[in-house]
N, C-alpha and C positions, 0 to 999 in steps of 0.2 A: 679681439683687443677687452681688456676689462672695462666693467663698467664702473661707477663710482657711486657712492651712497650720495643720493640726491639731498639738496640742501634749499629748500628755498629761499631762505633770506640770502642767498647769493642772486638767486633772479631778482628779488627783491632790490639789493646792490645794484645789479643791471638796470632796473626798472630808474632808480634815484640816476642813473649816470646817463643813456639814452632820454630822459625826459628834459636833463641838466642840458645837451647837448640841443635839443630840437628848441625850446625856449630861447637858450641862447640866441639861436640861429634867428628866430622867427622876431621875439622881442628882447633884444639884448639889455634894456636897461632893468628888465625884470629880475635878470639873474646875468649879469656882468662876468661872473667867472662859470659860466656853465659847460664853458668848452674844456673844462677840465675833467669832464664827463668821460672824454677819451683816455684820459691817464688812468680813470677807475677802469675802463675795458682791459687797458695794458695788464695791472695789477690782475685781475680776474682772470685773462686769459693765461697769462701766465702759471699761476698757480693749479688751474685743471687741466691745462695740459702738461704740466709736470706731475701732475699725479696719475693721470692717463698713463705717460710715459715709465715711472716708476713703477707701476703697480704693476704692468703687464710686465716690465725687464725685470720682478722681481721673481715672476713666475715664470721667465724665461719664454714668456709668448709674444714678445715684440714682434711686430713686423713692419718694416717700411713702407712695403708696398700696401698693407692694412693702415695705417696711420695715415697716409698721404690721400687714399682712395676716400676714405672717411673725410679728410679734410675737404676735399673737393666736392664731393656731396653734398656738403652741410654747405659751403659757400656756392660753388657756380652757379648752380641751378636759379637763386634768386638774384644774383648779380648779374648773370646775362640776360635775364628779363630787364632789369635797371637798364642796363649798356643798349640794347637793341631799341627800348622804350626812348630811351635821350635820342637816339640816333633819327627817329622817327621825327618827332615831335622838333628836334633842331633842324631837321630837314625842311619842314613848312613854317618854320618860324623866325631860324638864325639867318643874320647875314652869311656870305659866302666864308668870308676871314673867320667868323668865330666859330662857322662849322667846321671848318678847318681844325680850329684848336680842338672841338670836341670831339673830332676822329682821332686825333693825337692823343688826347686823355682815355676814350673808349679804348684803345690798342694798350695804352699803359695800365687802365685797370683789369685790362682783361688778363693780363700777366703779373698783376702785384707789382709793379716797380712805380705806382702814380707818385709815392712820395719823391723818387728821385726826378721826376719830370717837373713836378711843382719845385722844387728844390732848383732846378735851373731857371725856372721861371720867374716867379716875383712872389712875395710874402701871403701867408696866409690870410692877414686881415688887411691888405690893401684893399683900395676903395672898388677895385674892378673884381673882385672876387666872387661877387654875386654873379659875375657871368662867364663861371667854369661850372656847371652842373654837377662837376663828378670831382670837384676840388674834394670832398668828404673821403674818398677812397687811399688818401696818402696813408690813415691809418691802417687798412687793412693791408697795405702792401708791409707796413712796418710788421704784422703780425704772423704772414706769412713767410717775411724773411726770418723772422724768430722760428719759425718752425721747420725750415728747411736746416738751420743751423743747430738748434737745443738738441734734438734726438740723436745726432751724431755726438756731440759733447758729452751726454748720458751715457750712450751706449758704451763710449770709448773709458770711461771710470769705471764701468760695468765691469771693466777687464781686471780689475785691480782687485786684490781681497779687500782693502780698507774702502770701497767703492762708495759706503755713505760719506766717509770723509772727503773725500775726493769730489762728490758731487758739490756738498756744502762748499767747498774752498773753491769750486768754480763759479758758484753762485757768487758769491763773496766778491770773487775778483773781479768778474763781468760786471757787478753791480758797481763797486767801487771806480773801476775804469771808464765805464760810460757815463756815470755820474759826474766825476771830473770834468769828462768830454765836453757834458753839456754844461757844466761851469765855464770851462773855457772857451765854447764859441759863443756863449749869452753875448758878449760885447764885440766879438770878431767877425763871426759869421751869423746873421740870425736865421739864415735859410737852412744852412747845416743842423743849429741848435734845434729848429723846430721838425726837419724832416727828414735827417740822417738817423738809420739805423743805431749807429753807434752812440746818439745822444738821446736815445729813446729806448733801448734794451734794458737799462738799469731799472725801469718802471716794470717790464715783464719779470726782470729778476727778483724784484719784493714779491711778487707773486709766488715765483718758483722756492726763494726761501721757505717762506710760509709751508708751501707743500713739503717740503726736505725736513721741516723740524716738526713736524705734527705728530711726530710722537711722544712729543712732550708734554705731559699731561697738565691742565690747569684745571684749577678749582673754579667753584661757580662766579665766586667774589672778584676774582681775578677778570674771567670772563665777562662778566657785567660792566668793568672800568674798561676794560679793553673797548669793549663795544660802543660804550658812550662816550668816550673819548673819540673812539673812531665818527661816528655822526656828528659829533661837534665837529671836529675837524673837516669832514665835508663840506658842512654846513657853512663854515667859514671860508670856507675855499669858493663855493658858489655865487657867495655874494660878496666877499672883500676885493678878491683878484679880479685883475680886469685885464683888458688888451693892451692897456699902455702899459703893462708890464713886461718885462724881459720874462720869458716864458720856452720852455721851463726851467733851466737854471736853478737855483737855490729852492725857488718858493713851491716849485711842483712837489717838493718832499712833503706838503702838507696833505693836498689830496692823496696820494700813493701812500702817506703813512694811515691817513683815515682807511680807505679801502682795505689798506693791510690788516690794520686792527680788526674790523669787521668780520674779515673772513679767519684771523687767527681765533677770535672769542671760539670758533667751531661751533656757533650757533646755540650756546649755552643759556644766552642772557634772556630770559622772559622777557625783557622788555623791548629792548632793539628787535631782536631776532625776531619775537611775535610780530612786531610792527611791519619787517621788510618781508614777514610770511604771508600778509593778510593776500586772501586770493586775488583781488583787483590790482594790488602792487604787482605781485606776481605775473599776474596776467603781461603787463607791458614789459614785465623781462624776459618771458616768453617770447613774446613778439619783438624785441629790442633790434634784433638784424635786421629784418624786415623796415621797421621804422627807421633805422637809421640810413639804410640803403634809400627810403626813397623820400625822406622829409626835404633834404638839401637841394635834390634836381627839382622838388615841387617849388620849393621856394623862389631857387634862380629863374626857372622859365617862367615862374610868374611876375618876378621883378624886370626881366629882360621883356616879355611882352606887353606887360601893363605900365611899365616906367614907375615902379613905388612897390612899398612892401606891402603886405596885406595885415588889415585890422583883425581884430576879436572875430568879428563876424563872418569875415571872408574866409578866415583859417579853418573855422568850423564848417564853413561849405567845403573846404579842398579837403 
């Protein structure tokens, strides 16, 4: 499997995404739209995974076995520790019915179908969501389902002579259909709108489109404009969007476009790119996966055990 050129600014973007989610969950009044960090993660994942597949497929070195082996080795060890830890803590502190629900969510998380399980239950923002320590695993489910489908689509496109055109058309088609589903289900089925891969794949496709069009050269001035606009859109998203709005739907295009513009700028901007590439920022990007995995179970169990949200001092101790 081919390795991509490392871009520290993408890790910086990861840092913004994960810290936005964490701050929203712990102190929602500070960043009412922090939950859009997940949407930024989807764009990043779509870009990186598509780039990996395209590079190895172009060199005729793509292997499904190698691809999925790498995904499992990257994702499952840390996830397994979180799942087992939740079972242990839950055994001590949760009531029987809550522990049964936790067991159901552990099973779903192990097979990356948490989004379907939660879809069948209740909303992400409902008053009892904090009683679900593994609520946040829905996004891993969306990504893993994307990893199953997308390589097959790309490899099928590579069977034709015009594979580049077909890949772009596939990206655009999936993007349009998925975004339309997201808008349609916004009013008719909030659970489907939030948890269904059909209404979320367009966000991953946004990253995939950037990957397929990366051969298009952009000058430094345009790169600066794109990255500046991108960071402004992200700032507006995490501060102006809130849980009372129908989401994802129309409005999700704002954080998705913001993340897309930063990635598409190719890290050429001397201001935004350098800020995102500062070592402390990159550090949080590098630990974004374990930080995302652990932050919600800690918060959930804290609220279940102590019947309240942690304040700033308690958060530091946690």
